[in-house]
N, C-alpha and C positions, 0 to 999 in steps of 0.2 A: 033344568042343568047342573047340576049335584055342585053345592058351593065346596072352597076348598077349604081340608082345615089347618087349623094353627100347628105346626109343629114344633115340638121338642127338641129339647137340645138332642144333637147325636141323630138325627132322624134323619132318614130321605125318605123319599115317595115318589115312586114312578107313574107316573100319568102319561097315558095314552091320547089324542088327538086327531084330528083329521089330518094333521100335517107331520105325526108320526109321534113316536115316545120324545118323552124329554125327565128330566129329574129334576123336583125341586127339593134344594137343602134346607136347615136352618141356620141362618147366622145372626150368632149375636149381637149387640146395639153396637160394640168395637167394630168387629167385622163390617157391618154396613157401611158403619161412617167411613170405615177408608177408602170405599167404594165411590161414596158421596163427595169425597174428600180430592177426587183424582180429579185429572182439567179435564174438559169437553175434549170429545174426540172431533175436529175439524177437519179428518180425513176427503170427508162428503163434497163440503165448502168450496173444496178446489178440486175435487178429481170428478164432479158430476157435471153433466152434459143437462142444457135447457132443455126442458117437455117443452117442443116445437113442433107441431104440425108440418110431415111435409111439404113440399114447394108440389102445389098441379101444375103441370105442363099441359097444354091443350094444343094439338095439328089442329091445324086449319087444311077443307079438303079443298081448296080453290085454286 
């Protein structure tokens, strides 16, 4: 597998993967810190359903 290269300021790289194409961007330390300082996204803490197996019902032929 090819190792990602370090991008320089202003560079954008288009990467093709098994799930499609995406773009990698160079972000300065200040831009990265802005995202690190953002509050955690708690949407899925309140909107997810527990992963439980379906209830199996058996019929009796008696």
